[in-house]
C-alpha positions in Angstrom: 104.2 127.4 115.9 101.6 126.1 118.6 100.0 122.8 117.8 96.6 122.3 119.5 95.5 119.3 121.0 92.1 118.0 121.5 92.1 116.6 125.2 88.5 115.9 125.0 89.2 113.2 122.4 90.2 109.6 123.3 93.3 108.2 121.7 92.3 105.8 118.9 95.1 103.2 118.3 95.5 102.2 114.6 96.4 99.0 113.0 99.8 99.7 111.0 101.7 97.5 108.6 105.5 98.4 108.3 107.4 97.3 105.1 111.0 97.7 104.3 111.9 97.9 100.6 115.3 96.6 100.1 117.2 93.7 98.1 120.0 93.9 100.9 118.1 93.8 104.2 116.6 91.0 106.0 114.6 90.8 109.1 117.9 90.5 111.2 119.6 93.5 109.5 116.5 95.8 109.1 117.3 98.5 111.7 114.8 101.1 110.2 112.1 98.8 110.1 112.7 97.7 113.8 112.8 101.2 114.9 109.5 102.1 113.1 107.8 99.1 114.7 109.1 100.1 118.2 108.0 103.6 117.8 104.4 103.0 116.5 103.6 100.4 119.4 105.3 102.9 121.8 102.8 105.7 120.4 100.0 103.1 121.3 99.2 101.9 117.9 99.2 98.1 116.7 101.6 96.3 114.4 99.3 94.4 112.1 102.2 93.0 109.7 105.7 93.7 108.9 107.5 92.6 105.5 110.8 92.9 103.6 109.8 93.6 100.1 112.1 93.3 97.3 112.6 96.3 95.0 110.3 95.2 92.3 107.5 97.4 91.3 104.8 94.6 91.0 106.0 92.9 94.4 105.5 96.2 96.1 102.2 97.0 94.4 100.8 93.5 95.1 101.6 93.7 98.9 100.4 97.1 99.1 97.1 96.1 97.2 96.6 93.4 99.8 96.8 95.9 102.7 94.6 98.4 100.9 91.7 95.6 100.4 91.9 93.8 103.7 89.7 95.3 106.6 92.3 95.5 109.1 95.2 97.6 108.1 94.6 101.3 108.5 98.2 102.8 107.7 101.3 101.6 105.9 104.6 102.7 106.6 107.1 102.0 103.6 110.7 102.8 104.2 113.3 102.4 101.2 113.0 102.6 97.6 112.2 106.4 97.3 115.6 107.6 96.0 117.0 107.9 92.4 118.8 104.7 92.2 118.0 102.7 89.1 116.1 100.2 91.4 114.2 102.6 93.4 110.5 102.2 92.3 108.5 102.8 95.2 107.0 105.9 94.0 106.2 104.4 90.7 104.7 101.1 92.3 102.4 103.0 94.7 101.1 106.3 93.4 98.8 104.6 90.7 97.0 103.0 93.7 96.1 106.2 95.5 92.6 107.5 95.5 94.1 110.7 96.8 97.6 111.7 97.3 98.9 113.8 100.4 101.1 116.2 98.6 102.0 118.0 101.7 103.7 115.0 103.2 106.5 114.9 100.4 106.7 118.7 100.4 107.2 119.1 104.1 109.5 116.0 104.4 111.9 117.5 101.7 111.7 121.1 103.3 112.5 119.4 106.9 115.2 117.4 105.4 117.0 120.5 103.9 118.2 121.4 107.4 120.0 118.0 107.6 121.2 117.2 104.2 121.3 120.4 102.3 120.2 120.3 98.7 120.3 116.6 98.5 116.7 116.8 100.0 115.7 117.3 96.2 116.7 113.7 95.6 113.9 112.7 97.9 110.9 111.1 96.5 109.1 110.6 99.8 105.4 110.5 99.2 101.9 109.7 100.8 98.4 109.0 99.9 95.0 107.6 100.9 93.6 104.2 99.0 90.6 102.6 100.0 90.7 104.0 103.6 94.2 103.1 104.1 96.9 105.8 104.7 100.2 104.9 102.9 103.5 106.8 103.6 106.6 106.0 101.7 110.1 107.4 103.2 113.7 106.9 102.5 115.2 103.9 104.2 117.9 105.8 106.3 117.2 105.8 110.1 117.5 109.6 110.2 115.0 110.0 107.4 112.5 107.5 109.1 112.9 109.5 112.5 112.2 112.7 110.8 109.2 111.6 109.0 107.7 109.7 112.0 108.4 112.2 114.8 107.7 115.4 112.9 105.0 114.4 110.3 103.6 111.0 110.8 103.2 110.4 114.4 101.2 113.5 115.0 98.9 113.1 112.2 98.1 109.4 113.5 96.9 110.8 116.8 93.1 111.5 117.2 93.8 114.2 119.8 95.8 116.3 117.3 94.3 119.6 116.2 93.2 121.1 114.2 93.3 118.2 111.9 94.5 114.8 111.9 94.2 111.7 109.6 92.5 109.3 112.0 89.2 110.2 110.7 90.1 109.4 107.1 91.3 105.8 107.6 88.9 102.9 107.4 87.1 102.2 110.6 88.5 105.4 112.0 87.0 107.6 114.4 84.3 109.9 113.3 86.0 113.2 114.1 85.7 116.4 112.1 88.6 118.4 111.3 87.4 121.7 112.9 88.2 125.1 111.9 91.7 126.2 111.2 93.2 128.9 113.5 95.7 130.1 110.9 
């Protein structure tokens, strides 16, 4: 598959918040959150805020609602809390906040995960959506899962030069870019 870029478009840095959902990790032990922060800044984006959130539906929903309502945060990367453990409540916490789900993210994440972890991929509840112009991605907390999600799905879609489509035009204060015609 050949991915087209739009070299005539300028890169637009986005303001991205990162949250790790965990009852175990602290800022000192959050290697996945550290990695995501490093990757987004290396890609040219700006880290707007970083949090460790308890695995509580209402704590997660409250923080996400604050980011959705503010005028700065354009993208949120949540890691952790998407599996089937009893306290994994990220999908239940965030999906009611979506104006529009991005079904393709979870579908493609599970498809790509199949090669790495086999049938265990069906237990991933990775998801994404848009709320008030804020693009939200929720992925598992493992470093490998975050790397797969960032490198293969999220990073390309947060680049305004990515064609035929990307999400930059859909976030608040995003560039006024048309999607263009599909060449499929």
